[in-house]
VMD Tcl script that builds the backbone (N, CA, C; Angstrom):
set m [mol new atoms 243]
animate dup $m
set s [atomselect $m all]
$s set {name element resname resid chain x y z} {
  {N N MET 1 A 178.079 265.484 61.078}
  {CA C MET 1 A 177.285 265.279 59.886}
  {C C MET 1 A 178.035 264.837 58.733}
  {N N ALA 2 A 179.297 265.406 58.335}
  {CA C ALA 2 A 180.118 264.873 57.236}
  {C C ALA 2 A 180.543 263.318 57.624}
  {N N ALA 3 A 180.680 262.921 58.867}
  {CA C ALA 3 A 180.929 261.572 59.090}
  {C C ALA 3 A 179.825 260.588 58.670}
  {N N ALA 4 A 178.829 261.256 59.251}
  {CA C ALA 4 A 177.642 260.131 58.993}
  {C C ALA 4 A 177.483 260.109 57.401}
  {N N LEU 5 A 177.571 261.072 56.455}
  {CA C LEU 5 A 177.473 261.217 55.133}
  {C C LEU 5 A 178.523 260.045 54.515}
  {N N VAL 6 A 179.617 260.307 55.226}
  {CA C VAL 6 A 180.672 259.266 54.502}
  {C C VAL 6 A 180.480 258.055 54.960}
  {N N ALA 7 A 179.925 257.592 56.263}
  {CA C ALA 7 A 179.673 256.302 56.534}
  {C C ALA 7 A 178.395 255.634 55.590}
  {N N ALA 8 A 177.516 256.527 55.176}
  {CA C ALA 8 A 176.439 256.324 54.478}
  {C C ALA 8 A 176.899 255.954 53.063}
  {N N LEU 9 A 177.818 256.773 52.725}
  {CA C LEU 9 A 178.394 256.450 51.209}
  {C C LEU 9 A 179.370 255.040 51.250}
  {N N ARG 10 A 180.099 254.792 52.337}
  {CA C ARG 10 A 181.165 253.662 52.343}
  {C C ARG 10 A 180.039 252.357 52.559}
  {N N GLU 11 A 178.802 252.680 53.153}
  {CA C GLU 11 A 178.165 251.363 53.495}
  {C C GLU 11 A 176.993 250.870 52.495}
  {N N ARG 12 A 177.029 251.989 51.257}
  {CA C ARG 12 A 175.817 251.988 50.173}
  {C C ARG 12 A 174.726 251.725 50.989}
  {N N ARG 13 A 174.485 252.701 51.892}
  {CA C ARG 13 A 173.327 252.603 52.588}
  {C C ARG 13 A 171.804 252.717 51.669}
  {N N TYR 14 A 172.104 253.885 50.723}
  {CA C TYR 14 A 171.095 254.094 49.959}
  {C C TYR 14 A 171.119 253.920 48.421}
  {N N GLU 15 A 172.233 252.709 48.423}
  {CA C GLU 15 A 172.470 252.532 46.595}
  {C C GLU 15 A 171.060 251.948 45.881}
  {N N LYS 16 A 170.272 250.922 46.713}
  {CA C LYS 16 A 169.060 250.518 46.191}
  {C C LYS 16 A 168.068 251.793 46.121}
  {N N LEU 17 A 167.830 252.461 46.835}
  {CA C LEU 17 A 167.050 253.521 46.685}
  {C C LEU 17 A 167.602 254.571 45.310}
  {N N VAL 18 A 168.601 254.853 45.413}
  {CA C VAL 18 A 169.236 255.500 44.295}
  {C C VAL 18 A 169.331 255.164 42.929}
  {N N ASP 19 A 169.245 253.551 42.926}
  {CA C ASP 19 A 168.998 252.935 41.619}
  {C C ASP 19 A 167.813 252.931 41.235}
  {N N GLU 20 A 166.945 252.916 42.324}
  {CA C GLU 20 A 165.205 252.866 41.764}
  {C C GLU 20 A 164.966 254.236 41.217}
  {N N LYS 21 A 165.703 255.333 41.897}
  {CA C LYS 21 A 165.254 256.723 41.452}
  {C C LYS 21 A 165.870 256.939 39.827}
  {N N VAL 22 A 167.124 256.532 39.739}
  {CA C VAL 22 A 167.975 256.715 38.361}
  {C C VAL 22 A 167.043 256.049 37.215}
  {N N ARG 23 A 166.675 254.765 37.660}
  {CA C ARG 23 A 165.763 253.997 36.709}
  {C C ARG 23 A 164.600 254.636 36.352}
  {N N TRP 24 A 163.730 255.259 37.505}
  {CA C TRP 24 A 162.544 256.029 37.287}
  {C C TRP 24 A 162.810 257.331 36.362}
  {N N ALA 25 A 164.050 257.859 36.697}
  {CA C ALA 25 A 164.365 259.116 35.658}
  {C C ALA 25 A 164.624 258.517 34.417}
  {N N TYR 26 A 165.179 257.629 34.190}
  {CA C TYR 26 A 165.336 257.331 32.852}
  {C C TYR 26 A 164.243 256.791 31.860}
  {N N GLU 27 A 163.011 256.068 32.711}
  {CA C GLU 27 A 161.742 255.704 32.310}
  {C C GLU 27 A 161.121 256.969 31.791}
  {N N GLN 28 A 161.276 258.174 32.612}
  {CA C GLN 28 A 160.441 259.260 32.437}
  {C C GLN 28 A 161.372 260.330 31.182}
  {N N ASN 29 A 162.479 259.601 30.606}
  {CA C ASN 29 A 163.122 260.243 29.726}
  {C C ASN 29 A 163.963 261.425 30.181}
  {N N LEU 30 A 164.202 261.662 31.606}
  {CA C LEU 30 A 164.841 262.697 32.143}
  {C C LEU 30 A 166.262 262.622 31.955}
  {N N GLY 31 A 166.728 263.314 30.866}
  {CA C GLY 31 A 168.239 263.250 30.443}
  {C C GLY 31 A 168.636 264.764 30.484}
  {N N GLY 32 A 168.017 265.608 30.842}
  {CA C GLY 32 A 168.194 266.945 30.571}
  {C C GLY 32 A 168.502 267.540 31.732}
  {N N VAL 33 A 169.454 268.737 31.961}
  {CA C VAL 33 A 169.886 269.114 33.198}
  {C C VAL 33 A 169.500 270.655 32.934}
  {N N PRO 34 A 168.758 271.279 33.685}
  {CA C PRO 34 A 168.451 270.893 35.024}
  {C C PRO 34 A 166.863 270.184 34.694}
  {N N ALA 35 A 166.514 269.480 35.549}
  {CA C ALA 35 A 165.019 268.711 35.478}
  {C C ALA 35 A 164.426 269.035 36.668}
  {N N PHE 36 A 163.407 269.780 36.812}
  {CA C PHE 36 A 162.525 269.948 38.155}
  {C C PHE 36 A 161.504 268.944 38.186}
  {N N ILE 37 A 161.476 268.342 39.125}
  {CA C ILE 37 A 160.225 267.077 39.424}
  {C C ILE 37 A 159.439 267.762 40.750}
  {N N PHE 38 A 158.132 267.825 40.473}
  {CA C PHE 38 A 157.289 268.333 41.521}
  {C C PHE 38 A 156.410 266.810 41.537}
  {N N CYS 39 A 156.465 266.644 43.073}
  {CA C CYS 39 A 155.692 265.589 43.438}
  {C C CYS 39 A 155.065 265.895 44.847}
  {N N PRO 40 A 153.577 266.341 44.850}
  {CA C PRO 40 A 153.151 267.104 45.799}
  {C C PRO 40 A 153.205 266.266 47.053}
  {N N GLY 41 A 153.122 266.647 48.370}
  {CA C GLY 41 A 153.192 265.953 49.354}
  {C C GLY 41 A 152.626 264.741 49.582}
  {N N GLY 42 A 153.363 263.760 49.608}
  {CA C GLY 42 A 152.747 262.262 49.697}
  {C C GLY 42 A 152.338 261.771 48.513}
  {N N SER 43 A 152.648 262.276 47.183}
  {CA C SER 43 A 151.644 261.805 46.264}
  {C C SER 43 A 152.833 260.793 45.371}
  {N N ARG 44 A 152.156 259.999 44.485}
  {CA C ARG 44 A 153.057 259.056 44.018}
  {C C ARG 44 A 153.774 259.906 42.712}
  {N N GLU 45 A 154.825 259.445 42.354}
  {CA C GLU 45 A 155.885 260.035 41.453}
  {C C GLU 45 A 154.904 260.142 40.092}
  {N N GLU 46 A 153.940 259.179 39.555}
  {CA C GLU 46 A 153.356 259.272 38.632}
  {C C GLU 46 A 152.330 260.360 38.345}
  {N N ASP 47 A 152.179 260.876 39.663}
  {CA C ASP 47 A 151.057 262.076 39.859}
  {C C ASP 47 A 151.709 263.645 39.875}
  {N N GLY 48 A 152.896 263.507 39.513}
  {CA C GLY 48 A 153.679 264.844 39.660}
  {C C GLY 48 A 154.102 265.379 38.403}
  {N N PHE 49 A 154.586 266.483 38.236}
  {CA C PHE 49 A 154.617 267.302 37.245}
  {C C PHE 49 A 156.597 267.152 36.884}
  {N N VAL 50 A 156.793 267.510 35.717}
  {CA C VAL 50 A 158.443 267.510 35.388}
  {C C VAL 50 A 158.641 268.376 34.477}
  {N N LEU 51 A 159.633 269.365 34.726}
  {CA C LEU 51 A 160.150 270.307 33.562}
  {C C LEU 51 A 161.597 270.218 33.541}
  {N N LEU 52 A 161.411 270.347 31.980}
  {CA C LEU 52 A 163.124 270.067 31.771}
  {C C LEU 52 A 163.551 271.465 31.272}
  {N N GLY 53 A 164.674 271.591 31.375}
  {CA C GLY 53 A 165.589 272.670 31.122}
  {C C GLY 53 A 165.278 273.836 31.962}
  {N N ALA 54 A 165.892 274.978 31.741}
  {CA C ALA 54 A 165.784 276.054 32.206}
  {C C ALA 54 A 164.219 276.646 31.907}
  {N N GLN 55 A 163.611 277.430 32.649}
  {CA C GLN 55 A 162.204 277.772 32.935}
  {C C GLN 55 A 161.909 279.217 33.206}
  {N N GLU 56 A 161.135 280.147 32.754}
  {CA C GLU 56 A 160.586 281.397 33.225}
  {C C GLU 56 A 159.835 281.170 34.389}
  {N N TYR 57 A 160.176 281.985 35.119}
  {CA C TYR 57 A 159.348 282.017 36.498}
  {C C TYR 57 A 157.936 281.749 36.065}
  {N N ASP 58 A 157.287 282.253 35.293}
  {CA C ASP 58 A 155.470 281.964 35.099}
  {C C ASP 58 A 155.524 280.377 34.687}
  {N N VAL 59 A 156.271 279.866 34.156}
  {CA C VAL 59 A 155.974 278.192 34.048}
  {C C VAL 59 A 155.971 277.649 35.428}
  {N N PHE 60 A 157.056 278.284 36.273}
  {CA C PHE 60 A 156.915 277.471 37.804}
  {C C PHE 60 A 155.662 277.956 38.516}
  {N N LYS 61 A 155.174 279.034 38.119}
  {CA C LYS 61 A 154.012 279.642 38.927}
  {C C LYS 61 A 152.650 278.658 38.311}
  {N N ASP 62 A 152.548 278.539 37.188}
  {CA C ASP 62 A 151.477 277.749 36.544}
  {C C ASP 62 A 151.418 276.401 37.052}
  {N N VAL 63 A 152.814 275.698 37.154}
  {CA C VAL 63 A 152.697 274.330 37.805}
  {C C VAL 63 A 152.017 274.190 39.100}
  {N N THR 64 A 152.752 275.220 39.868}
  {CA C THR 64 A 152.411 275.264 41.340}
  {C C THR 64 A 150.971 275.507 41.528}
  {N N GLU 65 A 150.288 276.714 40.796}
  {CA C GLU 65 A 148.663 276.596 40.783}
  {C C GLU 65 A 148.083 275.587 40.423}
  {N N ARG 66 A 148.494 274.559 39.537}
  {CA C ARG 66 A 148.131 273.565 39.021}
  {C C ARG 66 A 147.884 272.453 40.211}
  {N N ILE 67 A 149.108 272.410 40.722}
  {CA C ILE 67 A 149.173 271.414 41.920}
  {C C ILE 67 A 148.250 271.619 43.003}
  {N N LEU 68 A 148.363 273.071 43.341}
  {CA C LEU 68 A 147.442 273.625 44.344}
  {C C LEU 68 A 145.861 273.337 43.941}
  {N N ARG 69 A 145.512 273.686 42.840}
  {CA C ARG 69 A 144.225 273.338 42.474}
  {C C ARG 69 A 143.821 271.984 42.264}
  {N N ARG 70 A 144.726 271.085 42.023}
  {CA C ARG 70 A 144.383 269.583 42.148}
  {C C ARG 70 A 144.377 269.326 43.796}
  {N N ASP 71 A 145.232 269.420 44.394}
  {CA C ASP 71 A 145.269 269.252 45.738}
  {C C ASP 71 A 143.544 269.568 46.608}
  {N N ARG 72 A 143.423 270.888 46.149}
  {CA C ARG 72 A 142.234 271.290 46.836}
  {C C ARG 72 A 141.108 270.493 46.257}
  {N N SER 73 A 140.845 270.146 44.757}
  {CA C SER 73 A 140.028 269.411 44.454}
  {C C SER 73 A 139.842 268.110 45.246}
  {N N GLU 74 A 140.800 267.394 45.392}
  {CA C GLU 74 A 140.994 266.156 45.770}
  {C C GLU 74 A 140.489 266.276 47.216}
  {N N ALA 75 A 140.968 267.306 47.981}
  {CA C ALA 75 A 140.463 267.400 49.170}
  {C C ALA 75 A 138.858 267.692 49.398}
  {N N ASP 76 A 138.566 268.488 48.667}
  {CA C ASP 76 A 137.040 268.947 48.554}
  {C C ASP 76 A 136.311 268.672 47.286}
  {N N PRO 77 A 136.159 267.605 46.578}
  {CA C PRO 77 A 135.557 267.390 45.230}
  {C C PRO 77 A 134.684 268.373 44.829}
  {N N ASP 78 A 133.439 268.634 46.005}
  {CA C ASP 78 A 132.486 269.798 45.661}
  {C C ASP 78 A 132.794 270.928 45.693}
  {N N ALA 79 A 134.293 271.497 45.758}
  {CA C ALA 79 A 134.691 272.937 45.921}
  {C C ALA 79 A 134.571 273.411 44.623}
  {N N GLY 80 A 134.936 272.975 43.462}
  {CA C GLY 80 A 134.883 273.146 42.084}
  {C C GLY 80 A 136.490 274.030 41.963}
  {N N PRO 81 A 136.657 274.293 40.619}
  {CA C PRO 81 A 137.965 274.901 40.295}
  {C C PRO 81 A 138.388 276.285 40.979}
}
mol reanalyze $m
mol bondsrecalc $m
mol representation Tube
mol addrep $m
């Protein structure tokens, strides 16, 4: 496993992808650490949620509940909130 990582780094195998993600982070003004990015399964990055800095448990719970509600409403628009 370590050899595969070393080979990928030496070959710069993921350089383009990493550069794209770094560019996206700058465009989102993600300069803080930590930054938590929530992109629900298969969704586009612009559909996600971003939390900057240390957060309380209730903040993560709220974001998770929002994502679940949105996913349910997209799956069944007649289901309601």
